[in-house]
N, C-alpha and C positions, 0 to 999 in steps of 0.2 A: 410515509404519507397515508392518508385516510384509505382510499380505495385505489385500485389499479387505473381507474378512470380519471384520476385526478391531475391530468396534464393538458397542456394546450396544444402541443403539436407532437407528431411521431415523425422523427426523421431517420430515414434508412441510410446507412453508411456502409459501403462495401470495402473489403480489404482485397487488394489484388498484388500479384507479384509472383516470382518463382516459388516453387516448393523449398521449404527449409529456410526461409528468410526470417522467420519469427512472427508470421501473421497471427497464428493462433495464440501465441503468448502475449501479443499486443492486445488482442481481444480479451483474454482472460485478465490481463493485468488492469486493464481500464474497467471492465465490467464487474469483476469480483476481486480485484487486487491479489490475483494469484499468478504463480509462475511455475511452469512444469518443466523439468530437466529431461523428461521422456519426450524426445522429438519424433513421435510418430506422425506420419502423415495424415492430414485430414482427409477423410473419405467423404466425398460429396460436398454438402453444404451444412453449416451450422450457424446459428446466430445467438447472440445474447443481447439483453438490454440493460440499459442503466438510464435513471432519471436524473436530469441535471437542470440546474436554474440559469437561464440566460436573460438578462434585461428584465427581470421580474416575470418571466414566462417560464412554466415548466415544460421541459422538453423531454420526451421519451426517445432516447437514442437506441436504435435497433441496429446493432453492428453485425454485419454478415462476413463470414470467411468461408472460403472454398480452397479445395486443393489446387496447387498451381501446375498440376500435371496435365499433360495434353489429353489424356483419355476422359477427363471429365469435362472438357471444354464444350460439350453440347448443352450444358445448363446455362450457357451465358446470358441469352436474352431475358430469361426469367430472372437470373441472378442480378442484373443490372436494373431491372425494371423498377421505377419509382425511387431510385437511389438519388439523394440530394447531395451526397458527399462521397469522396473516395480516397483512400490512403493507398498509394502506389509504393509498395514496400521493396526495398533491396537490402542485402547485407553488406555492410561496409568493408566485410573481410573477404568478400567473393566478388570479384569485378564482373564476372559473367552475369551475375543476378542483376547488375546495374546496367550492363549493356542490352539487357531485354526490355528496358523500361519503355523504349520507343514503341516496341510491338504491343506491350500492354496498354499504352496509352491509345494506340489505333484501336485496339479491340474495345476499350472503354467507349471512345467517342463514336464507335460504330454502333454500339447498342444502348448507351446512356443518354440522358437528357443532355443537350449541348450546353447547358448553363451549370452543369454539375460542378461543385467545388473540389478540386483535386489537390492533394498534397503529396509531394515526393517525400518519402521517408527512408532516411538511411539508418537501419536498425543495427543493433549489436554494437553500439558506440563503446560499450565495456571492452570490446576486443581491439582496442587502439593499438596494441603492439603488432597486430597482424593486418592492419588496415591495408586495403589496396585501392580504396576508392577516396581521394582527397576531399574534405569537405567542400572546398571551393569548386571542385569538379560538379558535385552534386547540385550546389547552389546555381552555378551557371547554367546547367541543364534546366533546371526548374524556372529560372528567370526568362529564359529564351522561349519557353513554351507557356508562360503565364501561370505556372502552378506555385502553390505555397511549398515551403521547404523546411524540413527539420530533421535533426538526428536524434534518435532515441535509443534507449536500452530497455527492453522489456524485463531483463534480469534485474537491474537495480532501479528500475521505475523512472529513469532520467527522461523528461519531456513527453512521457507517454500521455499524461493528463493533458498538457498543452496541445499536443498534436491533435487529438480527438476534439478538444475544445475549440481550437482555431478553425477546424473544419465545420464544426457545428454552428460556430458564430458566423461563418461565411455564408452557410446555407440560410441561417436565421435572417441575415442582412438582406439577402436576395429576396426572401419571402416578404419582407417588409417593404422593399422597393416594388415588388410585383403588386402588392396591395395598393401602392400609391398609384402605380401606372394603370391598374384596373379602374381606379376611381377616375382618372383623367379619361380613359376610354368610355366610361359610362357617361361622363359629362359630354363628350363629342357626340355619342350615340343620341343623347337627348336632343342635342342641336340638330341632328340630322332629321330625327323623327318630327321635331317641330315644323320643319321646312318641308316635309314630304307633300303636303298639300297647302302650298302658300295661297294667299289671296292676292290677285292681281295678275298682270301680265307675266308670261314666263321669263321674259328677260329680266324682270325686277326680281323674280324668285332666284334666278341664277346669281344675281348681283348680291342679294341678301345672304345666299349660301355661302359665297366667297368671304363676305365680310365676318359672318359668324364663325365660320371653321377656319379662319386664318389664311384665306387666299388660296386654298386648295381646290 
């Protein structure tokens, strides 16, 4: 693309989940189409960007990754701030990483925007032979909590593109709905301003306000 500024929106998406579930490789697979077999733990925070097209709009996706280790948890509020989407990742071959999903969800909703689009991601689908978390179990968990759900493999690229794109699409749809809602609010505000200094008796003014603003 011509310049770095040639996009319509910047969407921040965070990766959360236990250490070792493959968050960093999901990040590098989506943003650089790379995979590293060296599974060093992420220290602190890193992010990468990738520009995607959604509904004729250019979206700059800013994907953030952090260590899933307790000693780095002090960064949470800054990490989640401004995020419109989150991928909560577990390893399908390690049930303990799945069991911690509720705790990660609580932390996410404690710090993030309440309307954030969240997808539960069962990563390492290529390790089917040692799977300990059935697909249906992950799907049920997500449905009960109103989350999107997908199983991925950062190793062989399965569903990685789809997982990030679905979260970005969800965030984009919300942004469009908010614009419509803000236009409705603006119209309501104009109605209220018009009636702030009504002509005639106060009782008539109250009656007019009720009619104009839908009986409230």
